[in-house]
Structures are given as structure tokens and as C-alpha cells.
Kinemage of the C-alpha trace (Angstrom):
@kinemage 1
@onewidth
@group {chain A} dominant
@subgroup {mainchain}
@vectorlist {calphas} color= white
{ca met a 1} P 13.537 -0.189 13.354
{ca ser a 2} L 11.746 -2.992 15.126
{ca gln a 3} L 7.999 -3.259 14.834
{ca ser a 4} L 7.557 -2.285 18.499
{ca his a 5} L 9.132 1.090 17.733
{ca leu a 6} L 6.918 1.973 14.794
{ca pro a 7} L 4.785 5.075 15.257
{ca pro a 8} L 1.128 4.234 15.891
{ca thr a 9} L -1.493 5.028 13.282
{ca pro a 10} L -4.192 7.407 14.489
{ca pro a 11} L -7.379 5.369 15.108
{ca ala a 12} L -9.408 7.777 12.944
{ca leu a 13} L -7.084 7.077 9.993
{ca val a 14} L -7.436 3.302 10.449
{ca glu a 15} L -11.219 3.729 10.549
{ca arg a 16} L -11.144 5.854 7.377
{ca phe a 17} L -8.878 3.305 5.660
{ca glu a 18} L -11.322 0.480 6.416
{ca leu a 19} L -14.312 2.578 5.335
{ca val a 20} L -12.784 3.687 2.029
{ca leu a 21} L -11.214 0.328 1.139
{ca gly a 22} L -14.536 -1.345 1.954
{ca arg a 23} L -15.839 0.268 -1.240
{ca phe a 24} L -13.420 -1.863 -3.258
{ca pro a 25} L -14.698 -5.444 -3.137
{ca gly a 26} L -12.183 -8.204 -3.507
{ca leu a 27} L -9.305 -6.531 -1.681
{ca ala a 28} L -7.871 -8.678 1.091
{ca arg a 29} L -6.707 -7.052 4.329
{ca arg a 30} L -3.401 -8.010 5.900
{ca lys a 31} L -0.683 -6.249 7.802
{ca met a 32} L 2.409 -4.794 6.163
{ca phe a 33} L 5.107 -3.442 8.460
{ca gly a 34} L 2.572 -3.985 11.261
{ca tyr a 35} L 0.018 -1.626 9.686
{ca pro a 36} L -3.273 -2.228 7.826
{ca ala a 37} L -2.855 -2.897 4.103
{ca ala a 38} L -5.029 -3.982 1.168
{ca phe a 39} L -3.996 -6.594 -1.400
{ca leu a 40} L -5.384 -8.014 -4.607
{ca pro a 41} L -6.289 -11.703 -4.440
{ca ala a 42} L -3.186 -12.343 -6.592
{ca gly a 43} L -1.034 -10.945 -3.772
{ca his a 44} L -0.034 -7.480 -4.974
{ca met a 45} L -0.343 -4.742 -2.367
{ca val a 46} L -2.555 -1.854 -3.506
{ca ser a 47} L -2.657 0.502 -0.536
{ca gly a 48} L -1.766 0.687 3.118
{ca leu a 49} L -1.027 2.789 6.136
{ca his a 50} L 2.344 3.458 7.740
{ca gly a 51} L 2.273 5.622 10.839
{ca ser a 52} L 0.134 8.586 9.837
{ca ser a 53} L 0.829 8.119 6.098
{ca trp a 54} L -1.528 6.553 3.570
{ca leu a 55} L 0.267 4.859 0.694
{ca val a 56} L -0.753 3.721 -2.743
{ca arg a 57} L 1.017 1.621 -5.374
{ca leu a 58} L 1.286 3.447 -8.676
{ca gly a 59} L 3.105 3.334 -11.972
{ca glu a 60} L 5.815 5.867 -12.698
{ca ala a 61} L 3.635 8.389 -14.579
{ca ala a 62} L 0.857 8.375 -11.971
{ca gly a 63} L 3.475 8.561 -9.208
{ca ala a 64} L 4.990 11.651 -10.835
{ca glu a 65} L 1.504 13.168 -11.084
{ca leu a 66} L 0.868 12.494 -7.403
{ca met a 67} L 4.260 13.962 -6.474
{ca ala a 68} L 3.366 17.120 -8.408
{ca asp a 69} L 0.176 17.309 -6.306
{ca gly a 70} L 2.056 17.101 -2.997
{ca gly a 71} L 2.589 13.357 -2.633
{ca thr a 72} L 5.915 11.903 -1.546
{ca thr a 73} L 7.847 8.721 -2.152
{ca phe a 74} L 7.422 6.055 0.506
{ca glu a 75} L 10.422 5.245 2.680
{ca pro a 76} L 9.531 2.674 5.365
{ca val a 77} L 13.012 3.322 6.744
{ca pro a 78} L 14.513 6.773 6.110
{ca gly a 79} L 16.725 6.642 3.029
{ca arg a 80} L 15.279 3.294 1.836
{ca arg a 81} L 12.647 4.086 -0.784
{ca met a 82} L 10.086 1.394 -1.575
{ca gly a 83} L 9.749 1.646 -5.354
{ca gly a 84} L 6.296 2.069 -6.802
{ca phe a 85} L 4.735 3.258 -3.528
{ca tyr a 86} L 3.789 6.836 -2.775
{ca cys a 87} L 2.345 8.652 0.233
{ca leu a 88} L -0.841 10.579 -0.404
{ca pro a 89} L -0.869 14.222 0.704
{ca pro a 90} L -3.242 15.045 3.613
{ca ala a 91} L -5.523 17.060 1.297
{ca val a 92} L -6.167 13.930 -0.811
{ca val a 93} L -6.761 11.747 2.258
{ca ala a 94} L -9.358 14.275 3.463
{ca asp a 95} L -11.177 14.425 0.094
{ca asp a 96} L -13.397 11.379 -0.519
{ca ala a 97} L -13.549 11.756 -4.307
{ca ala a 98} L -9.817 12.379 -4.703
{ca leu a 99} L -8.937 9.525 -2.357
{ca ser a 100} L -11.225 7.067 -4.149
{ca gly a 101} L -9.730 8.141 -7.478
{ca trp a 102} L -6.190 7.363 -6.309
{ca ile a 103} L -7.276 4.029 -4.843
{ca glu a 104} L -8.933 3.157 -8.186
{ca arg a 105} L -5.681 4.004 -9.971
{ca ala a 106} L -3.693 1.918 -7.489
{ca val a 107} L -6.004 -1.083 -8.010
{ca ala a 108} L -5.742 -0.715 -11.805
{ca his a 109} L -1.954 -0.500 -11.610
{ca ala a 110} L -1.641 -3.523 -9.321
{ca glu a 111} L -3.973 -5.500 -11.608
{ca ser a 112} L -1.671 -4.688 -14.540
{ca leu a 113} L 1.362 -6.249 -12.839
{ca pro a 114} L 2.477 -9.760 -13.735
{ca pro a 115} L 1.190 -12.440 -11.352
{ca lys a 116} L 3.313 -13.011 -8.278
{ca arg a 117} L 5.186 -16.287 -8.387
{ca ser a 118} L 5.017 -18.464 -5.337
{ca pro a 119} L 8.391 -19.392 -3.831
{ca arg a 120} L 9.886 -22.626 -5.096
{ca arg a 121} L 9.378 -25.505 -2.749
{ca lys a 122} L 11.849 -28.295 -2.125
{ca ala a 123} L 10.817 -31.849 -2.959
{ca asn a 124} L 9.646 -32.302 0.657
{ca gly a 125} L 7.288 -29.322 0.345
{ca gln a 126} L 9.409 -27.009 2.511
{ca leu a 127} L 10.411 -23.526 1.427
{ca pro a 128} L 14.122 -23.150 0.689
{ca ala a 129} L 16.276 -21.668 3.448
{ca gly a 130} L 17.485 -18.193 2.960
């Protein structure tokens, strides 16, 4: 699916995303799949939007807990699950305390991951082809 065919995110959800993630200093904002996303300075994505879904990055146990509470796995393309990412149920997105709790857990999980390695550069400073 090309980026121009992605479903738009409701403006109110984008506004809520920015408001809630603004409570978590140090998270950088970038786009992922053309949607707003929040990253740790080390590069790990913590949370983001995709269409009308709000996603968080969680470990397996927390992901299972979220799934038991109505969350779903994240599939940016149907049938292609993005491991470690889960969609929050609408009831959580609507509840400030619950939403902040899941964002806190996502930040803690992302902080526990090994540092991202930068791609190897060729001797001339260019990234390898591929």
C-alpha cells in the first residue's frame, strides 16, 4: 500500500497524541508509515499512530496483558504483523490514566532494548547499497 493510500488519522487523535506524548520529555517526534510517532533519543520507537489506531511497543508479557484487555497486534499491512507493537483499545485511548500507564510501560520497554546500531558505512562515508 503506498503512502498516498493510507487512511488518514482523525485530527482529534493526532491532537491527543501530541498532548499525551508531550508529558513524556525526551521523546523525539518523527513520522513512521507517514503517521506521527515518538522515539527515544537512542532511536527506538515507543508509540505512534496508524490510521485511527494508537500503537505502543511492549514486551511479550505486557503485550499479552494488553491483548487480554482488548488490544490487538499491529499489522501495518494486513497479514504482516510488526512484532512487539500493539494497538491500544479505544477505551484505553479515551482514559487519560490508562493511556499514560501504557505509554510509561512502552517507554520503559524501549529503554530496556539494546542500543540501535548505526548502519555500517563504506570507507568513503556512504551507506552500503541494498
